[in-house]
C-alpha positions as CSV (number, residue, x, y, z in Angstrom):
1,M,-19.3,21.0,38.6
2,S,-22.1,22.6,40.0
3,V,-21.8,25.8,42.0
4,P,-23.9,28.6,43.0
5,F,-23.6,31.0,40.5
6,L,-22.1,33.8,42.3
7,H,-19.2,31.9,43.7
8,L,-19.1,31.0,39.8
9,I,-19.0,34.4,39.0
10,A,-16.3,35.4,41.5
11,A,-14.0,32.9,40.2
12,L,-14.4,34.0,36.8
13,V,-13.6,37.6,37.8
14,S,-10.6,36.5,40.5
15,A,-9.3,34.5,37.7
16,S,-8.3,37.4,35.4
17,P,-5.2,39.0,37.6
18,T,-4.0,42.8,36.3
19,P,-3.5,42.5,32.6
20,S,0.0,42.3,31.3
21,P,0.2,44.1,27.9
22,I,2.3,43.0,24.8
23,Y,4.3,45.7,23.9
24,A,4.6,45.6,19.8
25,E,4.7,48.0,17.0
26,A,2.2,50.8,17.5
27,D,-1.6,50.2,16.3
28,T,-1.0,46.7,16.6
29,L,-4.2,45.5,18.3
30,W,-4.0,41.6,19.0
31,R,-6.1,39.0,20.7
32,V,-5.1,35.3,21.5
33,G,-8.5,33.4,20.9
34,L,-11.1,33.5,18.0
35,T,-14.1,33.8,20.5
36,R,-15.5,37.1,20.5
37,G,-18.6,35.8,19.3
38,V,-21.1,36.6,16.3
39,F,-22.2,40.1,17.6
40,L,-18.6,41.7,18.6
41,D,-16.4,40.7,15.7
42,T,-16.5,43.6,13.4
43,S,-14.4,41.7,10.8
44,L,-11.8,44.5,10.4
45,R,-9.9,41.9,8.1
46,N,-7.3,44.3,7.0
47,P,-5.2,42.3,7.8
48,P,-7.7,39.4,8.1
49,M,-8.2,38.4,11.9
50,G,-5.7,35.9,13.3
51,S,-3.6,36.0,9.9
52,E,0.0,36.1,10.1
53,V,2.5,37.5,7.5
54,G,3.6,34.6,5.2
55,T,0.4,32.5,5.8
56,S,-2.8,32.5,4.1
57,P,-5.4,34.7,5.9
58,W,-8.3,32.0,5.3
59,I,-6.6,29.6,7.5
60,R,-7.1,31.5,10.8
61,T,-5.5,30.3,13.8
62,A,-5.7,31.5,17.8
63,S,-1.8,31.8,17.8
64,G,-1.4,32.1,14.3
65,N,0.3,35.7,14.8
66,V,2.1,34.9,17.8
67,L,5.3,34.3,16.3
68,A,5.0,37.2,14.0
69,E,4.2,39.4,17.6
70,I,7.3,37.6,19.2
71,R,9.7,39.0,16.3
72,K,8.2,42.5,16.9
73,I,8.2,42.6,20.3
74,R,10.1,45.1,22.4
75,Y,9.6,43.8,26.0
76,S,10.0,40.6,27.5
77,V,10.0,39.5,30.9
78,S,13.3,37.8,30.0
79,S,15.6,39.2,27.4
80,N,18.0,36.0,27.1
81,R,19.0,35.8,23.5
82,D,17.9,32.4,23.1
83,F,15.2,31.8,26.0
84,R,12.1,34.6,25.7
85,L,9.4,34.5,28.0
86,H,6.2,36.9,27.5
87,V,2.8,37.8,28.9
88,L,-0.1,37.4,26.7
89,A,-2.7,39.8,27.4
90,S,-5.4,39.2,29.6
91,E,-9.1,38.5,28.4
92,L,-12.5,38.6,29.9
93,D,-16.1,38.4,28.1
94,G,-19.3,38.4,29.6
95,A,-22.6,37.2,28.1
96,F,-26.5,37.5,28.8
97,N,-29.5,35.9,27.1
98,S,-32.7,36.6,29.0
99,D,-34.9,34.2,28.1
100,L,-33.4,31.7,25.4
101,P,-30.0,30.4,24.7
102,L,-28.3,32.3,21.8
103,S,-24.2,31.2,21.7
104,I,-22.6,31.1,18.1
105,N,-19.1,31.7,17.3
106,E,-18.0,32.1,20.7
107,G,-15.4,29.1,21.7
108,S,-15.5,27.0,24.7
109,V,-18.3,29.2,26.0
110,W,-22.1,27.9,25.7
111,A,-24.1,31.1,26.4
112,G,-26.9,29.8,27.8
113,R,-29.9,31.1,29.6
114,G,-28.6,33.8,32.3
115,L,-25.6,34.9,32.3
116,S,-21.9,33.3,31.0
117,G,-18.2,34.6,30.8
118,R,-14.7,33.2,30.1
119,S,-11.6,34.7,31.2
120,Q,-7.9,33.9,29.7
121,V,-4.7,34.7,30.6
122,G,-1.0,33.2,29.6
123,V,2.4,33.3,28.4
124,T,4.4,32.3,25.5
125,L,7.7,30.7,25.7
126,S,10.2,30.7,22.6
127,Y,13.5,28.7,22.4
128,G,15.2,28.7,18.8
129,S,12.5,27.5,16.6
130,V,10.2,25.9,19.1
131,T,7.4,28.3,20.7
132,A,4.9,27.2,23.6
133,V,1.7,29.0,23.8
134,L,0.1,28.3,27.1
135,A,-3.4,30.2,27.7
136,P,-5.9,28.1,29.8
137,E,-9.3,29.4,30.0
138,I,-12.1,29.2,32.7
139,W,-15.4,29.6,31.6
140,G,-18.9,29.4,33.3
141,T,-22.9,29.3,32.7
142,Q,-25.7,30.2,35.0
143,N,-28.0,28.3,32.4
144,L,-31.3,28.8,34.0
145,D,-34.0,26.5,33.2
146,F,-36.1,27.2,29.5
147,Q,-38.2,25.1,27.4
148,T,-36.9,21.7,26.2
149,F,-38.5,18.8,24.4
150,S,-37.3,15.2,25.8
151,Y,-35.7,12.8,23.2
152,P,-38.8,10.8,22.4
153,E,-38.2,6.8,23.5
154,N,-40.5,4.4,24.4
155,I,-39.1,3.1,27.9
156,P,-41.0,0.9,31.0
157,R,-40.4,3.5,33.4
158,P,-40.5,7.5,31.8
159,G,-38.0,9.3,33.9
160,D,-35.8,7.0,34.4
161,I,-32.6,7.9,32.8
162,G,-30.5,4.6,33.2
163,E,-32.8,3.0,30.9
164,R,-32.9,5.9,27.9
165,M,-30.5,5.0,25.2
166,R,-30.1,8.7,24.8
167,H,-30.0,11.6,27.3
168,P,-33.6,13.8,27.6
169,L,-31.6,16.7,26.3
170,A,-30.6,15.1,23.3
171,S,-31.7,17.0,19.9
172,P,-35.5,15.8,19.5
173,F,-35.0,16.3,16.2
174,H,-32.2,14.1,15.0
175,Y,-33.2,10.4,15.2
176,P,-30.7,8.0,13.4
177,P,-30.1,8.2,10.6
178,H,-30.1,11.7,10.9
179,S,-28.1,11.7,14.2
180,I,-25.9,14.0,15.8
181,D,-24.7,15.3,19.5
182,L,-26.4,18.4,20.0
183,P,-28.2,18.8,23.2
184,Q,-30.4,21.3,23.9
185,R,-29.0,22.5,26.7
186,L,-25.6,21.4,28.5
187,G,-27.1,20.0,31.5
188,Y,-29.5,21.5,34.2
189,D,-27.3,23.5,36.6
190,S,-24.9,26.3,36.6
191,G,-21.8,24.9,36.3
192,M,-17.9,26.2,35.6
193,S,-14.8,24.4,33.8
194,L,-11.1,25.3,33.2
195,G,-9.7,23.7,29.8
196,P,-6.0,24.4,28.1
197,G,-8.0,27.0,25.9
198,Q,-5.9,28.7,23.1
199,S,-2.7,26.9,23.9
200,S,0.0,25.5,21.2
201,L,3.4,24.2,20.8
202,S,5.1,24.2,17.2
203,W,8.1,24.1,15.6
204,E,8.7,26.2,12.7
205,S,11.2,26.3,9.9
206,A,12.0,28.9,7.2
207,S,8.8,27.4,5.3
208,V,6.7,24.8,7.6
209,R,5.4,24.7,11.2
210,I,4.4,21.4,12.7
211,G,3.0,20.9,16.3
212,V,0.0,20.0,18.5
213,A,-2.9,22.6,19.6
214,T,-6.0,22.9,21.2
215,E,-6.8,26.6,20.2
216,S,-9.5,27.6,18.1
217,F,-9.3,28.3,14.3
218,R,-11.1,28.7,11.1
219,W,-11.0,27.8,7.8
220,G,-12.2,29.7,4.7
221,P,-13.1,33.6,4.0
222,S,-16.9,33.0,5.5
223,I,-17.2,35.2,8.6
224,R,-20.3,34.0,10.6
225,N,-20.7,30.4,8.9
226,P,-17.6,28.7,7.8
227,F,-18.8,25.3,6.3
228,L,-15.8,23.2,7.8
229,V,-14.1,24.6,10.5
230,S,-15.4,27.6,12.6
231,N,-15.1,29.0,16.1
232,N,-18.4,27.6,17.3
233,A,-17.0,24.8,19.4
234,Q,-14.0,24.7,21.5
235,G,-11.2,23.8,20.2
236,F,-10.0,20.1,19.7
237,P,-6.6,18.3,20.4
238,R,-5.1,18.1,17.3
239,L,-1.5,17.6,15.2
240,F,-1.5,19.9,12.6
241,A,1.2,20.8,9.9
242,Q,1.2,24.2,8.0
243,T,3.0,26.0,5.4
244,T,4.8,29.4,6.9
245,K,5.5,30.8,3.4
246,P,3.9,30.6,0.1
247,F,4.9,27.4,-2.0
248,E,6.0,29.0,-5.3
249,S,3.9,27.3,-8.3
250,P,3.9,27.7,-11.9
251,I,0.0,29.0,-11.5
252,G,0.4,31.1,-8.1
253,D,1.1,30.8,-4.4
254,V,0.4,27.9,-2.5
255,H,-0.7,27.5,1.1
256,A,-1.7,24.3,2.8
257,Q,-2.8,23.0,6.5
258,W,-3.1,19.2,7.7
259,I,-4.9,18.2,11.2
260,L,-5.5,15.2,12.6
261,G,-7.7,15.9,15.9
262,R,-9.9,14.0,18.5
263,L,-13.1,14.9,18.7
264,E,-15.3,14.0,22.1
265,E,-19.2,13.3,22.9
266,S,-21.0,15.8,25.1
267,S,-22.4,14.4,28.5
268,Y,-25.6,14.8,27.3
269,F,-26.1,12.4,24.1
270,D,-26.1,8.4,25.3
271,N,-25.1,6.3,28.0
272,D,-22.3,4.3,26.0
273,P,-19.3,5.2,27.2
274,E,-17.6,3.0,24.4
275,N,-18.2,5.3,21.7
276,D,-17.0,8.6,23.4
277,H,-14.2,9.6,20.7
278,R,-13.8,9.9,17.1
279,S,-11.0,11.0,14.8
280,L,-10.8,14.4,12.3
281,S,-8.6,14.4,9.3
282,G,-8.7,17.1,7.2
283,V,-6.7,19.4,4.7
284,I,-7.2,23.0,3.4
285,V,-5.3,24.4,0.5
286,T,-5.4,27.7,-0.8
287,L,-4.2,29.6,-4.4
288,N,-3.5,32.9,-5.0
289,P,-3.3,32.8,-8.7
290,S,-0.3,34.7,-10.2
291,F,-2.7,36.5,-12.9
292,E,-4.7,38.2,-10.4
293,P,-3.1,38.8,-6.9
294,N,-6.1,40.0,-4.7
295,L,-7.9,36.8,-5.9
296,S,-7.8,33.6,-3.3
297,V,-9.4,30.0,-4.4
298,G,-9.3,27.2,-2.0
299,I,-10.9,24.0,-1.5
300,G,-10.9,21.7,2.0
301,R,-12.2,18.4,3.1
302,V,-12.5,16.8,6.2
303,V,-13.0,13.1,7.2
304,Y,-14.7,12.0,11.0
305,A,-14.8,8.7,12.2
306,P,-15.4,6.5,15.5
307,A,-11.9,5.9,17.3
308,L,-12.1,3.8,20.2
309,G,-8.8,5.1,21.3
310,F,-5.8,7.0,20.9
311,M,-3.9,4.1,18.7
312,D,-6.9,4.5,16.2
313,L,-6.0,8.1,15.5
314,P,-2.3,7.3,13.6
315,T,-4.6,4.9,11.5
316,A,-6.8,7.9,10.6
317,A,-3.8,10.5,9.9
318,F,-4.9,10.5,5.9
319,D,-8.5,9.5,5.9
320,F,-8.9,13.3,4.5
321,V,-7.8,11.5,1.1
322,R,-10.2,8.7,1.8
323,S,-13.7,7.9,-0.5
324,V,-16.6,6.9,2.3
325,G,-19.2,6.8,-0.5
326,P,-22.6,8.6,-0.5
327,V,-23.6,7.6,3.2
328,A,-26.4,9.8,3.3
329,S,-28.3,8.6,0.0
330,E,-28.5,4.9,0.7
331,T,-31.5,3.4,0.2
332,S,-32.4,2.0,3.7
333,D,-33.6,4.5,6.5
334,E,-31.5,2.3,9.0
335,Q,-28.5,3.4,10.7
336,R,-25.4,2.0,8.8
337,P,-22.5,0.1,10.3
338,L,-19.7,2.5,11.8
339,G,-17.5,3.9,9.7
340,P,-16.0,7.4,8.4
341,D,-18.4,10.4,6.8
342,R,-16.9,13.4,5.2
343,I,-17.7,17.1,4.3
344,F,-15.7,19.3,1.6
345,S,-16.2,22.6,0.4
346,I,-14.4,25.1,-2.4
347,F,-14.3,28.8,-1.7
348,A,-13.1,32.0,-3.3
349,H,-12.1,35.5,-2.1
350,W,-11.6,38.6,-4.4
351,S,-11.0,42.1,-3.0
352,F,-10.6,45.1,-5.0
353,P,-8.5,47.5,-2.8
354,D,-9.0,50.5,-4.8
355,A,-13.2,50.4,-4.6
356,G,-12.9,49.2,-0.8
357,L,-14.7,46.0,-1.7
358,E,-14.2,42.6,-0.8
359,T,-16.6,39.5,-1.9
360,W,-16.4,36.4,-1.2
361,M,-18.2,32.8,-1.4
362,E,-18.3,29.3,-0.2
363,W,-19.9,26.3,-1.9
364,G,-20.0,22.7,-0.4
365,R,-21.6,19.3,-0.4
366,S,-22.0,16.7,2.5
367,E,-22.2,14.0,0.6
368,E,-20.1,12.9,-2.1
369,P,-21.5,12.0,-5.6
370,R,-21.7,8.4,-7.2
371,S,-20.5,9.4,-10.1
372,I,-19.6,12.4,-12.9
373,R,-23.1,11.4,-14.2
374,D,-24.8,11.8,-10.6
375,F,-23.0,15.0,-10.0
376,L,-24.3,16.6,-13.4
377,E,-27.6,14.9,-12.8
378,A,-27.7,16.7,-9.1
379,P,-25.1,18.8,-8.8
380,H,-27.2,20.2,-6.1
381,H,-27.9,17.8,-3.9
382,S,-26.6,17.8,-0.2
383,R,-25.1,21.4,-1.6
384,G,-24.9,24.5,1.2
385,Y,-23.4,27.7,-0.1
386,T,-22.6,31.2,1.3
387,L,-22.2,34.6,-0.4
388,G,-20.8,37.8,1.4
389,L,-19.4,41.2,0.2
390,R,-18.0,44.2,2.3
391,H,-17.6,47.5,1.4
392,D,-15.2,50.0,3.3
393,Q,-16.0,53.7,2.1
394,S,-13.0,56.2,3.4
395,T,-13.8,59.7,4.7
396,T,-11.2,62.4,5.2
397,N,-11.0,62.0,9.1
398,S,-9.2,58.6,8.5
399,A,-12.4,56.9,9.7
400,R,-14.5,54.7,7.4
401,L,-18.1,53.5,6.7
402,A,-18.0,49.5,6.5
403,I,-20.9,47.5,5.3
404,E,-20.7,44.1,5.4
405,A,-23.7,41.5,4.3
406,E,-23.4,37.5,4.3
407,I,-25.9,35.0,3.3
408,T,-25.7,31.1,4.1
409,S,-28.0,27.9,3.3
410,L,-28.1,24.6,4.6
411,E,-31.2,24.0,3.6
412,P,-32.6,20.6,2.4
413,S,-31.8,20.9,-1.6
414,Q,-34.9,20.1,-3.9
415,S,-32.9,16.7,-4.6
416,F,-34.8,15.1,-1.6
417,R,-37.8,14.5,-3.9
418,L,-35.9,12.3,-6.2
419,K,-33.4,10.7,-3.5
420,K,-32.7,10.5,0.0
421,H,-30.8,13.0,1.4
422,G,-29.3,13.7,5.1
423,E,-28.3,16.7,6.8
424,W,-25.4,18.7,7.3
425,Y,-23.1,17.9,10.1
426,T,-25.2,14.7,10.9
427,S,-24.8,11.2,9.9
428,R,-25.9,7.5,10.1
429,R,-22.4,6.3,10.5
430,V,-20.8,8.5,13.2
431,I,-23.8,9.2,15.5
432,Q,-22.5,11.8,17.1
433,G,-22.2,13.9,13.8
434,Y,-19.6,16.5,13.2
435,T,-19.6,18.1,16.7
436,H,-17.0,18.6,19.5
437,K,-18.5,18.5,23.1
438,G,-21.9,18.9,21.9
439,R,-21.4,22.0,19.6
440,V,-21.2,21.9,15.7
441,I,-17.6,22.4,14.5
442,G,-18.2,24.0,11.8
443,A,-21.7,27.0,10.7
444,G,-22.9,27.8,14.0
445,I,-26.5,27.6,12.2
446,G,-26.0,24.1,12.6
447,P,-28.1,21.4,10.6
448,S,-30.4,22.1,7.6
449,G,-30.1,26.2,8.7
450,S,-30.1,29.4,6.9
451,S,-28.8,32.7,8.1
452,Q,-28.7,36.3,6.4
453,W,-26.4,39.0,8.2
454,L,-26.4,42.8,7.6
455,A,-24.1,45.2,9.7
456,V,-23.3,48.8,8.8
457,D,-20.4,50.1,11.2
458,W,-18.2,53.8,11.5
459,V,-15.1,52.7,12.3
460,A,-12.2,55.3,13.4
461,P,-8.8,54.5,14.5
462,R,-9.7,54.0,18.4
463,W,-13.3,53.7,18.5
464,N,-16.3,52.2,15.9
465,L,-19.8,52.2,16.5
466,G,-22.5,50.3,14.3
467,L,-25.9,48.3,13.7
468,F,-26.6,45.0,12.8
469,G,-29.4,42.4,11.9
470,T,-30.0,38.9,11.2
471,R,-32.7,36.5,10.2
472,M,-32.3,32.7,10.9
473,R,-33.9,29.5,10.2
474,L,-33.0,26.7,12.2
475,E,-33.4,23.0,12.0
476,N,-35.9,23.1,8.9
477,E,-35.1,19.6,8.1
478,A,-37.4,18.8,11.0
479,L,-39.9,21.2,9.8
480,Y,-40.7,18.8,6.6
481,S,-40.2,15.5,8.1
482,Y,-41.9,15.9,11.4
483,F,-44.5,18.6,11.3
484,P,-47.4,18.7,8.7
485,E,-48.0,22.9,8.9
486,Y,-45.0,23.9,6.8
487,R,-45.8,27.6,8.3
488,R,-44.1,26.4,11.8
489,A,-40.9,27.7,10.4
490,D,-38.5,28.2,13.7
491,V,-37.3,31.8,12.8
492,T,-35.0,34.0,14.9
493,L,-35.2,37.9,14.1
494,L,-32.4,39.9,15.7
495,A,-31.0,43.5,15.4
496,G,-28.8,45.4,17.8
497,V,-26.5,47.9,18.2
498,R,-22.4,47.3,18.7
499,G,-19.2,49.6,19.7
500,A,-15.6,49.3,21.0
501,G,-13.5,51.9,22.0
502,K,-9.5,51.5,23.0
503,I,-8.1,53.2,25.9
504,G,-4.4,53.3,26.3
505,P,-3.3,49.4,26.1
506,F,-6.8,48.1,26.8
507,R,-9.9,47.6,24.3
508,F,-13.8,47.6,25.4
509,E,-16.3,46.1,23.5
510,A,-19.9,45.7,23.7
511,A,-22.9,44.6,22.0
512,W,-27.0,44.6,22.7
513,A,-29.7,43.4,20.3
514,E,-33.2,42.5,20.9
515,S,-34.5,39.3,19.0
516,I,-37.6,37.3,19.0
517,R,-37.8,33.7,17.8
518,L,-40.9,32.8,16.1
519,N,-42.5,29.4,16.5
520,Y,-40.3,28.2,18.8
521,L,-39.4,24.6,18.5
522,F,-42.0,24.4,16.0
523,Q,-44.7,25.3,18.4
524,T,-48.1,27.1,17.5
525,K,-51.5,27.6,19.1
526,P,-55.0,26.7,17.6
527,L,-57.4,29.7,16.9
528,P,-60.8,29.6,15.8
529,N,-61.6,28.9,12.6
530,D,-58.5,26.6,12.0
531,A,-56.5,29.4,12.5
532,Y,-52.7,29.1,14.2
533,R,-50.6,31.5,16.2
534,G,-46.8,30.8,17.1
535,V,-45.4,30.5,20.2
536,D,-43.4,33.7,19.9
537,L,-40.3,34.1,22.5
538,R,-38.2,37.5,23.0
539,N,-34.8,37.3,24.1
540,Q,-32.4,40.3,24.9
541,V,-29.0,40.0,24.2
542,L,-26.1,41.5,25.4
543,R,-22.2,40.8,25.3
544,L,-19.3,42.7,26.7
545,S,-15.5,42.4,26.2
546,F,-12.4,43.4,27.6
547,S,-8.8,42.6,26.5
548,A,-5.3,44.3,27.2
549,T,-4.0,44.9,23.5
550,G,-0.5,45.4,22.9
551,A,-0.4,49.1,21.9
């Protein structure tokens, strides 16, 4: 729905009533959503963000710690022994991009050019072993104009959207078979939306929790670009089942989660209303080996497929164990018949508490090997990897210096010289790819992207202040497939300052960054003597966040 921007901001502000705090144990900093974005997240992971006592820290959900907080709660609106009602902390987030969109790991909000915002309120209701989290969100964006490329099609009357197979805002770099629903811009006008947000309904026993949810969640230890599931896209409706305490095996403690979700196409992809939905079946299993309590290893796999209606979802429940074959390496460049596609990854996290050091890695493939021999010949085919570390140096005044670094690469592997390959999150069978409402469900850098991240933060008990910087290369496959000048790489360089402070029950966070995007959309300007100059655009980035904590 399009509205004047002043009306949009007024609606966002008025949607957040006077915050009602959750009274939990002292020093508890609790947030409902995993929607803080890549710049505000200081990754204070002790305990990890969103983790709950008894569950794996690498299966993080927006309400993963709600039940733990309810057990410790001191105040409730209704203190009936069987029925309990609690008011959740309010949240209000704002974003500003001066010249270009920049939105990574911000959940339901797509931070386009100009101002964007999100507001959340909610309550929890619990009765016996059943808990309902009602945390709807309202979000909106100013969505000012910026340069885009129209998806290339040969049509009799240019400009007639009705005759196009794909929307003009669809990604111009993802022709079939590397197809994906990843629009350059979510519409042409400002707008606002209301959704269920970080809501869930679950039943819990001593060892298992099952339920339905729309909340954001993340898999694995990667903090900027989880491969399988991140908070880059808004949460999608799903069924889930997970352990609430570890399963004790001879080799260590095991945690697991299974999901069955329904993905939705954006309004800016194609004109076919019959293919707007997909199923997603996934599982993650983590192990804490008995011989090393500070080590965690895990594996995850997701399979997504076209789904014409809700009746198709039950049949996809166990697709996560289904073999789909080497879809991207088919000898033909043609789009394959509709069918499933998949992604898998393995990961590890190793901490050294005495040294204040933690390290992590994630390695995955977007395509299965044809055989053991195929894997041994080209184990790097369609691979992606992340390496990260964090060091906390304690001081004598209860503060600490935190240094964090992470590198991620989903760029095409060198095996493209030997055989055909796909791109991460794209598919020749599922034309919308691995997305929900036009946003990648996994790593925020998107198909064939790469990034390097470094942050240094001074973290005190009630405030923190730090510097951060990142370098991102986007859509690298397009550079090799469509542009002859390899020096045209589309690169974003960004550096900024961030901080947070806690005053009573309130927490304020802010981040400011200056960035430059080199060779925007691979564009260059010719100069004399066969020289080139890139089309480079500067961008100022601001993020603000307010929340009411429980302490």
